[in-house]
C-alpha positions as CSV (number, residue, x, y, z in Angstrom):
1,X,47.7,44.4,49.0
2,X,46.7,47.0,46.9
3,X,44.2,47.1,43.7
4,X,47.4,47.4,41.6
5,X,48.2,43.6,42.4
6,X,44.6,43.0,41.3
7,X,44.7,44.6,37.9
8,X,46.7,42.2,36.1
9,X,44.4,39.2,37.1
10,X,41.7,40.8,35.0
11,X,43.7,41.5,32.2
12,X,45.0,37.4,32.4
13,X,41.5,36.7,32.4
14,X,40.5,38.7,29.3
15,X,43.4,37.7,27.1
16,X,41.8,34.2,27.0
17,X,38.4,35.8,26.0
18,X,37.0,35.4,29.6
19,X,34.8,38.2,30.9
20,X,36.7,40.5,32.9
21,X,35.5,40.8,36.8
22,X,36.5,44.2,38.1
23,X,38.7,44.0,41.2
24,X,36.1,45.6,43.3
25,X,33.7,42.8,42.5
26,X,36.4,40.4,43.6
27,X,36.5,42.2,47.0
28,X,33.1,41.6,48.0
29,X,33.7,37.9,49.5
30,X,31.1,38.4,52.4
31,X,28.4,38.4,49.9
32,X,29.6,35.4,47.6
33,X,31.2,33.2,49.6
34,X,28.1,31.7,51.3
35,X,26.4,31.1,48.2
36,X,29.5,29.6,46.5
37,X,29.9,27.4,49.5
38,X,26.4,26.1,48.6
39,X,26.8,25.3,45.3
40,X,30.6,25.1,44.3
41,X,31.5,22.0,46.0
42,X,32.4,19.0,44.1
43,X,29.3,16.9,45.0
44,X,26.6,19.8,44.3
45,X,28.1,20.5,41.0
46,X,28.1,16.7,40.0
47,X,24.9,16.2,41.2
48,X,23.2,19.4,39.4
49,X,24.8,18.1,36.3
50,X,23.4,14.7,36.9
51,X,19.9,16.0,37.3
52,X,20.3,18.6,34.3
53,X,19.8,15.6,32.1
54,X,17.0,14.0,33.8
55,X,15.0,13.7,37.0
56,X,16.8,10.6,38.8
57,X,16.4,8.5,42.0
58,X,18.7,8.5,44.9
59,X,20.5,4.9,43.7
60,X,20.8,6.4,40.3
61,X,22.6,9.5,41.1
62,X,24.8,7.4,43.5
63,X,25.7,5.1,40.5
64,X,26.5,7.8,38.2
65,X,28.9,9.6,41.0
66,X,31.4,7.0,41.6
67,X,33.0,7.7,44.9
68,X,30.5,9.4,46.8
69,X,29.3,7.9,49.8
70,X,25.6,7.4,50.8
71,X,26.0,10.0,53.7
72,X,27.6,12.3,51.3
73,X,24.7,12.1,48.9
74,X,22.1,12.4,51.3
75,X,23.8,15.3,53.1
76,X,24.3,17.1,49.2
77,X,20.7,16.2,48.1
78,X,19.3,17.9,51.7
79,X,21.3,21.1,51.0
80,X,20.4,21.3,47.6
81,X,16.7,21.1,48.3
82,X,17.2,23.4,51.1
83,X,18.7,25.9,48.5
84,X,15.8,25.6,46.2
85,X,18.1,23.9,43.4
86,X,16.3,20.7,43.4
87,X,12.9,19.2,44.1
88,X,12.3,16.0,46.1
89,X,9.3,14.1,45.3
90,X,8.1,10.9,46.9
91,X,6.9,8.3,44.6
92,X,3.9,6.4,46.0
93,X,3.3,4.6,42.8
94,X,6.5,2.3,43.0
95,X,7.1,-0.5,45.4
96,X,9.0,0.2,47.6
97,X,8.3,3.9,48.0
98,X,10.9,5.9,46.0
99,X,12.0,9.3,45.9
100,X,12.9,11.1,42.8
101,X,15.2,14.3,42.1
102,X,14.2,17.1,40.1
103,X,16.2,20.1,39.3
104,X,14.4,23.5,39.8
105,X,14.5,26.4,37.6
106,X,16.9,28.1,39.9
107,X,19.1,25.2,39.7
108,X,18.8,25.0,36.0
109,X,20.1,28.6,35.9
110,X,23.6,27.1,36.9
111,X,23.7,24.8,33.9
112,X,25.4,27.2,31.5
113,X,28.1,28.0,34.1
114,X,28.7,24.4,34.8
115,X,28.8,23.9,31.3
116,X,31.6,26.4,31.0
117,X,33.5,24.8,34.2
118,X,33.2,21.4,32.4
119,X,34.3,22.4,29.1
120,X,37.4,24.4,31.0
121,X,38.4,21.3,32.6
122,X,38.4,19.4,29.4
123,X,40.3,22.0,27.7
124,X,42.8,22.6,30.5
125,X,42.9,19.5,32.7
126,X,45.9,18.1,30.9
127,X,47.9,21.7,31.5
128,X,46.7,21.2,35.2
129,X,48.1,17.7,35.5
130,X,51.4,19.0,33.7
131,X,51.5,22.1,36.3
132,X,51.2,19.5,39.0
133,X,54.0,17.1,38.0
134,X,56.2,20.2,37.4
135,X,55.8,21.5,41.2
136,X,55.8,18.0,42.5
137,X,59.1,17.2,40.6
138,X,60.5,20.4,41.7
139,X,59.6,20.1,45.3
140,X,61.1,16.3,45.5
């Protein structure tokens, strides 16, 4: 459990042209964890990705996020609004009254990291599937 074990992690990351993170930075979990818990869950990432392209109403977001429940979407939107990542606007000019969600500048600051994460998932998704299949094959 020493820094010696963590050093290879940085080397591995830099071998694929990624920016190295110092082992010391990785140790400050107490500061990072609460923030990452708010933005790094699957629904938050996907909701913010949807809102990066254009403001959307609740049902439109729900249609675009296949598999999300009404409650999960409502909870995630409240959490994102509370964290200043999205803005909720009541549309009184529509019948029935609607609600539109827009990404804030703070939320938009996550666009580049999320695009990088999406690109990574597209590039390495097949490798992940192969690793899972290999793991399952060995364990069965």
